[in-house]
N, C-alpha and C positions, 0 to 999 in steps of 0.2 A: 287591537295590531291586527290585518287582513294575515289570515293562512290559509292558501290553499293545498289541495295535498300533493305534488308537484310529482319528483321524481325519482325512483330507486335507482336509479342509475342516472353519472356514477356515485360511487359514493365520499365521503366528505361536505365540502362545503361550494357550490361552483357557483359564483359574481356571473350572472351576461348581459348586464351592464343597463339594467332596469330592476334588478333583486336577489336573495340567494336561494340556491335549492340546498337544504341538506337533505343527505340521509346517511346511517347509518345499521354497520349488523349485527345481531347478536340473537341466537338462538334462549340465551338464558332465561332474558331479562322479560319480564311479564307485562311494564311501560318502561316507554321511556322519553325521556324531556331534556328539551335542549332548550337550555340555559341561555341568555346574553346577555353578557355582562356591562354595567358600567359604570365610569370612573367614579362616580361616589362612592361603592360599593357594592350596591343593592344590585338587584338581576328579575331580569326578566322569564317567565318559565311556560312555555309553550308543547307543550303535551305532543310528540308526534304517533300521530293514530290511525297515519296509513300508510300498511305494510304487508309486504312482498317477498314473502319465500325468506322470510328474519328480516330484514328490509325495514326498517322505522323510515320513513322520511315526508318532508311538508318544503313548498316552497315562502318564502316570506316577501313577499314586494315592501321595495324600500329601504333592503337591508343591503351596505355597501359595504366596500373595501374600510377596514379598520377595526370592523368590527368583533371585537373579543369573543365567545361564544367554550363553552362546555356540552358535557350532558350529566343525567344522573340519572342510574341504572335502578330499578324497580323490581326488585325478584329475590327469589330464593340464597341465601348468605346459610350454606353449609359444604363448609371446608372437607367434610369426611366424605362427599361425594361429588366434589370439584365445583362447585358454587362457591365463587367470593364475592356478589352483586349487592351494593348498600351504596343504599339516595345520599346520602350523610355524605358520599364524595366525590368532586366535581372530577369528569374524567377529560380527559386531550381526546380529544376526535381522532384518531387510527389516519388515516388522513388528510388530516390537516398539513395547510398547504409553504403554513406559517405557523407558529409559539412566539405567546410573550412572558417575560414575567421570569420567572426562577422559583425553586421553590424553597419554600420554609421551614425548614427539620423539624418536626416536630410528630406530638403524638394524630395532628389535628388528618394526615395525609398516609395513616394507615386504615388498618381492618378492623386490629385490633390493639387493646390496652397493650402499653410497654407491663411486660413482668406478668402480665396474663392473657398468652395467644390465644386460650380459649373463648376465653369474653370479645364479645364484637363490641366494638368501635363506633360511635355516631358521634363523633364531634365530625362540625359542617370542614373537612377540608380547601373552603372554596377562597377563601385568603388567603393560603399559604400557600397554592399550589400554582403552578402553570395558566395558564388559555390560550385554546386554539385564536388563529385569527384567517379572515375571511381575507384571503389576495383579490389584484388583480392581475389578470391573466395578463395582461394586454402588455407587449414589451417593446421596442422597434428592435426589435435584428438588422437591421439594416443589410446590409451585403454578403453579412456572414456565413461561411460555408464551415464546415467541417473539415480539417486539414486530411483525413483518412488516410494517415503515415503509416506504410506498409509497415508488417510486425520485425522486416530484418532491415529496415533503412529506422526503426527505432532503437533509440538511447530514452530510457523513463529515469525522471528524475522524483524521487518519493521524499515526502514537505508536509508539513507543518502550516497551514494556516496562521496562527503567533507563531510558536518558535521560527520561522522563514524570515515573519518582518518583523516581528517585534524588537531587533535591536539593530535596524543599517542603518546609520548614518545618514539616507538622504533621505528616509522619509518623513510629513511632517509627523509630526508627534500623534496626529491623531487618525493620523492612518496606520500609522504600526498595529500589530496586530488583526486584520481586520479583510474583508474582499475586495476591498479596494488596493488593499497594497497591493497583490496580487498584479491588480493592474497599474502601478505606475511604471514609469522610464523605466525606473533603477533595478529591480523584478526581473520585469523581460528582458532586460538589456544582458542583466549576466546570467540569465540563462541561456539566449542565442548564441554570445558568445562562446557561450561550457559549450554550447553544440546538444544538448539536448530539446530533443523531437516533444515529451511527452510532459506533462508535472502529473505526475498521482498525489493524491492529495490526501491524507489521515482523514479519518472520521470529523465531517459536517453537517452528517446527517445531525436534527437539536437531540442532543444528546442529557444525560441529569450526570452531579457530580454525586458520589455516594455520599451517604448519612458520613457514614463510617468517615471518611477524610474529610469532609467538612469539619466535623467533631476537631476531628485531626491537624486543624489549621493547613489544610492538604488540596487537590481537588486530584478529578478527575481529569485531568492531560488532555494522553491521547484521544482519548473521547469515544472507545468501545464500548460505549455505554448507553447506544439509544432504546430512545422515548418516543421519536417521530422520526418514520422514512419518508416522509416528500419532507420536511422539512427543514432549510439551512438554517445550522446552528445561529442560534440570535444573538450569542456575545459577539461573533468574530463579524459583525453590522457593526461599522461608524455611526451611523444616522435615523437609527430606528429599528424597535422591534415587531413593529404593525403590521408584516409587512416591507419594509422599505429591504429587511433583509434581500428577501427574492432577487427586489432587481435589482442590487447592490452584487450579488453572485454573478446572476447575469450578466452585469457590467465587465464582470472580471475574465465572460469566461469568453467571450466578446472580443477585448482588447489581447485577451492569451490564442482567439483563433490567426486575427491580424497577423500577432507575429510566427504566427504556423506552428504554434503547442499545442497540441492536443491537452485535454485536462480529464483523467480517471479519475473514478472516486473509489474509496477505502471504503467498501461496506460492510454492516454488523449484521446480516439478517437472521444469526444464526440463537438469540435471544434477542431479548429487552432488559433497561432498568430497574424492572417491578423487584429483580435478584425470585428470591426462593419464598417459602412461606412466610418466612417475619420478613420482606419486602413488604415497602409502599404499593397505595392503592391508589395508580397516576391513569391508569386508562383500559388495558386488553383484558388486566383483572378483573377490573370492576365489571368489564361492560359482558365480558363472557370466557372465565377463566378455562372451564376443557374443550374450547372450540381452538383458542391461540395456543396451548401450553401443554406437554406431553407433560403423564402422570403418569405417575407410580400406581403400582398396583393398588398402597393405600392412597386413598386417592388429595391427603392433604398435604403430598409434597408431589416438589417436581424432580422431572429426571433432568439431570444434569451432566451433560457429554463438552460442554463452554468453562469447567471452571468459574459459572457468575451466579449460578445455583438453578437459571433454568435454560430448557433450552425453547425454540420454536418447534410447534405440531407439524412437521413439513409434509406429515399423510393429510392435512386439516385442505381442503379444496379455498378454507377465506383466506390460509396462510397460504396456501399458495398464490390463491388470487391479489393479495395483499401485495408480495413479492410483486411477480409481477408487474401488478400498474403503476408498482413504485420503481423500481427499471427502464417501464418504456415511458411512467414519466420524466424521468431525470435527463435520458434520451434527446424526446420530443419539445420538451418545457425545458428544460432548463441548460437542454443541447451539450450533455458530456459525454466522453466522447469514449468511455468504455469502465468497464467495476474492477477491481481488487475484492474479491470477498474471502472477508477473516472465518478463518476455522470454516473451511468452506467445506470441513469433510460430513458437518454436523446437517450441513442442507444436502448431505447425501443418506442420512441416519431416517429413510423413508419408513422403517420401525425401530429396529436394534441396529444389525450392521451395520456399516457401510457397504453401501450400493451404488452403481456407478449408471446403474441403468432407470436407478428414482424418477417421483414424476415431477420433482424437480429442472432434471436434468434433458427431461423429453420437452418440458414446459419452453425451455430455454432456447431449445434445438427445432423448433417448431415456428418458430416465435419469432415475425420477419424484420423485429423492429432490434427485438435485446440481441438477437444473432449475428446481427451487423457490425457488432462492437465491439472494442475488446475485451473478455474476458480472462479473467486470473485468480485461477487458485490458490489459497494457501493452505497445502493438501494437508493436510493433521489439523485432529480436535485433542481434546483431550480425554476423550469414551475411549474404550475399549481396543485395539486394532486402529484407532487413530490415525496413525502415518500412514499418507497415500501416496507420495509422493511417486511420481508416473502412472496413478489410477485412474485418473479422470478422463472423460471422453473427448474424442478427438477435437472437439470444437474449441476445447478450451485449450489454454495454455498457465503455465501453475512455476507459484515461485520456487526453485531446485534446491533445498534445504541444502540436498545435498555435491550442491558445489560449492555451496556455503564451507561444509566441512571440509571440503577434502582438500583446496586451496590454503584452504588453515594452517589443516593438518602439512601440504609442505612446504610451507615457507616459515614453519618455526622446525621444522627438519623430524616431521615422526618417520620412519620406517616402512616401508615395503608398500609407498605413497604413491607410485610412480602408473603404474597399469590404472586404479583409479580415473585422477588425474588424464591423463590420454581422453581418458570418457569423457571429463567436464571440458578438457578444453576442442572436445569436440563436437559438444551439444547433445554428449549422455543417450548415442543409441540406444543404453540399453535400456530405457526411461522409455523412452519415446518409441523408434519406430517398428516395436514390435503391433500396434495399433495405429499407424499406419500417420498418425504423426511426423514429423519435422523436425530440424532442430529449434525453429524457433518453438519454439512449444515450453524451453525450456528460459522462464527467466530468469537471468544467472545476478548474486549478489557475493557480497562480503560482507556487506552486515548494512542493516539495516532501521526503523525506527529501536525495535527490540532488539535489547545484548549494546553492547559494547557499540563506540563510534570507534572508526579507523585509526582515528590515534588514540584511542583509551585501548586497539583490539593490541599493540604494538607495546602499551605502556602500563598493565595492569595482568599480574597472573592471577587473580580472587579481585574478584565484584566489590562496590565500597558503595553499597547500599544504607548506611547510616539514618541516611535525611527519610527514609522512608520511612523509620515508625518502626521497622520489623523487626526488628535486632540484625541486619544485612540478612534470615532468612528467607528472602524472596528473591524472584530473581534467578536465571540457569545459572549454577555452579560451576561446570561444566564449559566453557567460550569455545574452547582451542586457538585459548593466545597466548602471548608470550611478554613477556615484560624487559627484554633485549637487556640483563642485564638487573636493572634497577624498579622496585616496582614505585609508581607512580612519577610523577615528576621530580625532573635534576637537569644540574648545571653538568653532565660530565658529558665533554663531547662526541666523545664519544660512542655516549650510546646514545648521545642525539643524533647521531649521523646515521646511523645503523638504523634504529626506527623510521626518520623520514626515507629514508635505501626503502624497507621492510614497505612504507608505504605507497611508496614510488611501483612494486611488486606488488600486491594487491592491486592496482587501480588497472594497471601494463596487462598483469593477466585475466582482469577483467575484462575489456574493453579487449583484446587477443580472441577470447574463444566465441567459439560461436553460441549462437543462440542470443534472447535477449536482454543486453545487461541493465541491469538497475543502481545507479547510484544516491545517496542518502542524503543530505541535505547537510553542508556544511563539510561534510567530509573532503570536500573539493580542494579544501585549505585546512586541514585539519584541526574541527573542532576538536572538544576536550567536552563532556561530561562528571569527569572528575572520579572518574572507575566507576560510577556507577549505569550500573548494566540493565537494571528494570526503570526506568523515568517518567512512567505515567503516570505516576501523582504530582509530581515537579514542577509546578506553571509557574517559572522564573529563572536565574540565571542559569540554575542548572540546563535546563534545554533549551534554553534558546537560541540561539547560533549567533555568537558574538563573530561577528562582522570585523577582521583585518583591517585596523583602525586608518583610513584616509591622510595623506601628505595634507599640507597644508597647503599646499601648492596646487594650482589648476588643471594638471595632467594628471590629479587621481593617483597619482601611483599608489601602491600600499606599502605601507609603512614594516610591516611583517613580512622577513625577509624569507626564512620557511613559508608561511603564508603563500607570498604572491611565487614562488616560488614551484609550491607543492600543487596551486592555482592553474601555476603555465604550465606544467607539464596534466595532470591533468586533463584541458584542455587541448594538448598534442594527440591526445592518445584518442583522444574522443573524434577530434575530426581525424585522424588516420583511420580510425575503424572507417569512418560515413567515406571517407575519399574512395576505399578500398574493399569491394565487393568479395575478396575472396577473405575478410575476416566474419565475414556476413552471409555465409551461403545457405539458403533456401533447399539447399537436403544432404542430406550428411555424405560425406568422403565415400567413396568406393575400396579405395585401399590400392588403387594400381589406373590402370595409363585408363584414360577416358573415346571412348572413340568418339572421333572424325572430328578431334580435337586436333589431330596430329601432331602430338608431341607424345616421347615412344617413355615418360616419365609419369611414372603413376604421380595423384593428386594429391595424394599426405608420404612421406616421407620417414619414418622415423631410425636415429642415431645416437652413437654416445656422446659422450665428450669429446673422445676420440676418433669421430666420425665414420665409426663401423655402423651397419645396422644392427637394430638393435634384435635380441636374440631372446625367446621364450625367458630363456637363464637372466637373461638383461633387465628382463622385468620385475621379477621377482626377488631380487636379489634387496638384502632385509637393509645395506649400507645405502643403497644408489642413493642420489639423490639430486638425476642432472640428468640433461636431455638434451636434444635436438628437438627440432621439428621443421621437416623444410613445405611450403603449403605452395603448391604448383597456380599461380598463377590463369595455366596460359590449359589447363586439364578441370574450369568450372564446367559442371554439367548441367546448372539449365540454365536455360535461352531467358532472355529481357523481353519488356515489358512483349515488346511488336515482338519475338519470336527471336530479334538476331541472336548472335553468340557472345558470347561476357567471355572479353579476355580482360589479365591482371596485371601486376607485377607480381614476382615469385618473391617470397620471401623464408627466410629462416630463422628460426625460434629459435636459444640458447637461454636455458634453465640453467642456476645451476643453486639451487635452494642449502647446497654443503654449506659447513662454518668454516670450512676453508675457499682460500681460492683456488679456482682450476683451469688448467690449460682447455680451450675447447677448440680442433679441428675442421675447419671447413672444409663440408663433404667433397670428395674427388668430381661424383659424378653431379650432380645436378649443379652449375654454372660456374664462368671460370672466376668471373669479376660480383664483388657482392659491395654495397657501401652501409658502416653503420649507420642509423636514423633511432633506433631508442636504445639506449643505457640507462640502468639506472641507476648507475653505479657514483651520477653525475648528473647534478641537481636539482637542473629543470630537464633532462634526458639530453636530447644530445640535439643543437641547432639544425633547423634545414640548412643540407648542404655541407655541412662541416663535421661530420662523420666519418670516421675513416675508411678507406679503402682497401682493400682484402682479394685475396684469391683463392684462385680451390686450391686445400693442401694448407695455403695457414695455417698457423697457430691464434687465438684468439685467446688471453685473461683476460679468463668475469672474476673481482672480486669475490667475495664470499654474500654469498644470501643475492644476488644477485639476476639479471633478465636482461637480453641482449637482442635483440633487432636488426636483423641487415635483408637488407634489400637488389633485388634486381631486375632493373628494366628486362620489363614486357620484348 
């Protein structure tokens, strides 16, 4: 075999049409072997003799896409000094673009013997672990263009590749649960009709099913256990894992883009699947443990601000390079449109405390590629001071956990909620205005993958996670949920009617709030997980979206009445938002008339249910659970894309979170004639044009726990 010196950059395996360049970083190893793996179980070892700045490299002519490979690192195994090199362990390339196979859990993949963590384990892991794969980088993107949807027009749909598609009745069996399923017309049609603009995929980086879960017959379904930051997860490929998963993922992105739908990835750069000091040796640990991981003062152990056993060392230049190279790769080569960063506060822990000016944010800010896509932070981790909602740099948007909590509290009837609810409804200026950000920094959500589904939120007071095998001790115990009087499923028509109304209340509140709304997959037709609020390990019917059954007729109507009604209601609210800029303003409200608009009315006004302007006493009244909000479509301060003035209809939002019906008086001085266009007391809202017409001073009765929207033409 010919071995040429090759290049130290780029890292990973780079195929150029004639052969492949291999490059890998390790400061700890004294020698590294590249192992080419053959289908008969044998391997060919090639020592990487060339080294530049601790990057070993070689070029091998004739090595083609589909070739499986790994590394063996010869060096110190001294856990007390932070070193865990062991040449008996076949290591994944940290820059692998594809990964083949899965882990056969046993002692072979660990650096120590079970029961003897102090005793080095020299069993060969190659037959029991995954392999890196050389990929062909060439792909026909055709006329693909990123949609580049502005934040103020964005509606995010969070989904799991497998969970969204596994039970869809119109998908062929062989495509269900795969990237190809995302590109199927049935899925794209549903997303486009729903009105979402952006598909946010739960982790698709190659991840590992934990040893503990595998032994229990469970799986790491959510995928927050990354081992390959460049590789699409191979189990989501429908036709092979020797690089085919890369082509299939690209094809899905291309199809979604053609439909005008962006693709955002939920990414996990805060830790890896190698876990704590008792975890397996799969890649980073064996190559250079101390360079990749944050270690404690006793260097046998790992600092853990993620709850998963380890945290990446965010002040290491090699870790920062890895993350930035990965982000750029997914944007430039895989053409995704942005990222949602799991436990993003950990990325800001340059030393110990969360630092919004850490090196990672500096790198993102100046990067000409990464800084131009959507960047969404989950602004917390489990470490000290980890709750950082509102504290990320101006370039970032954030999952607004305070929006979720406040909206849940309002509709379940918690006292003294109105003042904070008003802030959440109008874009959370208390969180984002002070650092130059705008309402669009707030990604609003009521439910997401983590926690109750929308239907379970109104059906359960308590979590029911027994199937997870942890005696119902896992998952959040304080969910701000309300079961409407009965725990779990019920045939009681009054309870079911209230639950359906509550779901409509949550959907309407989400879509009428300033900021960027996010729906969780299946909530648009009320999917359930049976009260499991931590279904991370349930790769089965618990988590897979049960699509409502289709009728046998050719019209494809839904058989499930309540699911169809909720779906139609959700669609109508999404499109109401998309059609009216007053619900998706780019600037915060001023609370006064806007200069240059020739309108004497304030851009926003707040009223009691009696039609009187709210006073400080009204905001603080413990019993107050109702209010009305006037949104002035003639007083939008921001200009359009060409500098034109934006005008819209005006709206009056009536919220009754009280447990009894309330009469609302339509304010006298903010419009003479109105029409009801949304009423959550009605199964599908209100049919367009069929809502009651009301005049200033009229009284409207809102049933208990309901919401109305009144419209006044511009």
